[in-house]
N, C-alpha and C positions, 0 to 999 in steps of 0.2 A: 383690622389688617388680616390679609390672607396669608397663610403659611405656605410657602413655596418650597418644595423639596427639589433641590438641584440634582439629586442622584437619579440616574436613569434606571428605570424599572428593568428587572431581570428579563432578558429576552431569550427564548429558547429556539434553537434551530434544530430541525431534524436533518441529520446527515445520514443518508441512506448508504447502502452497500457501496463502498468506495472503489473496490477493485472489481472490475469485470475483466478477469484475466483471460487472455487468449494464449494459445500455444503456437509456437513456430517450431516445427520439428525439423531439425537439421542433421541429416545423417547421409554420409556419402555412399555407404553400402546398401543392402536391401531396404525395402520399404520400412517406414517407421514402425517399430514394434512396441515402443514404450508409450504409455498414455499419461496424461496430466489432468488432474482435476483440482479445482480451487474452491475456497470459501473466502468470499470478499471480506474486507475490513469494514465493519459497520459501526460507526461512532455513536449512533443514537442521537439523543438531544445534546446540543452544545450550549452551554451557558456562557456568554461573553463576559460576565462579571466574575466568573470563577477564577481565582488566582492560580490554580493548578492546571497543568496541561490535561487535555482529554485524551486518554489512551484507549486503544482497542486492538484486537488481534484478528487475524485471518489465517489461512493455511494454504500450502501447495502440497499436493500429493503426486508422486510419480510412481507409476507401477511399470515394471519392466520384466518381461519373461526371459530376457537375454542374460547370459552368464557374465558376471563381473563387468558391469557397465559403470563407467565413471561419467558423471554429468556435471555440467556447469549451468547454473540457473541465473538468468539476468532479468532485470525489470526495466521497462521504458520510463521516460520522464512523465508520461501522462500528457494531458492537454496543455500544461503550462510551458512545455518545451524546455524545462529546467529541473534539475534535481534540488536546487537551492533557492527557494523551496519548491516542492510540487504544490499545485493549487487545484482545489475543487472549484467548480463554478455553479452559479445559479443565474442564468442569463448573463448579464454583464458584470455581475458581482463575483468576487472570489474569496476563498478562505484558504489560508496556508496550512499545509500538513506535510508529513513525510512518512516513509516506510523504511523500516530498519530490519537488519538481519539479527540483531541482538536484543535481548530483553532490556538492557540498559538504555537502548535507543541512542547509541553513539555512532554506529556504522550504518550509513544510508545504503539501502539495497538498490543498486543501479546496474550499470553495464560495465563497470570497471574503469570508466573515464573519470577524470577529475579526482575527487576524493570519495568516490562511491565504491562499494564492494559487490562482489558476486559470490555465490556459493560455488566454489571450485572443487573439482575432483572429488565430488561426493560419490561414494560407492553404492551402487544398487546391484544386488546379486539375486536375480529371480525372486524379487519381493517388491513390496511397496514401502516407500519412505515418505514421511510427512514432515514438512518444516513449517514452523510458525512464522507468520509475517506480523511484525510489530508496528502498529500505526500510532502516530501522535499528532494532535492539533495543538500548537502552542497556545498558551493562555492569553487572555485579554485582547483578543481580536474583536472588532465591532462590525461584523458583517450585517447585511440586511437580512431580515427574516426570510426563510424559505428552505427549499430542498437543495442541497449542494452535493455534487457527485463528480467523479472523475473516472476515466478508464485507463488502466495501466496494463500493458502487454507483458507477458512472461515469455522469454525465449529460453529453450532448453537445448543445449548442445550435448551430444554424446557420440 
């Protein structure tokens, strides 16, 4: 008799930089003076048999030479068209994930609609400020092997 193991072999997925963050500068007065730079969230290898969520971080840095600027930082839904959940894709295949404002990964970073949060009234005074973006892929998803990615836009109001 042949021994058949019904357990699926561990499959690893490479999840590359998740956020290719763009900037939309919205200012009514003189030309935009503040700059934004980002470091995307890169989850690395995802193991679909791992019972724990896969977490990673990225960042958003805003530099502003103006005095006493208060900013609001919003994020788009990405290609899924939804915050609940956001989805990375690999061709026609998807992998659920989300981006959060807090290290506990309870407050979804979005545009303030639904139950999403924005960074509001954050003060920048002739300096640079960096915020961490907390990412999470829920455990036990069974996507097809491959490279998954998504593009999320950042909008900064000041």
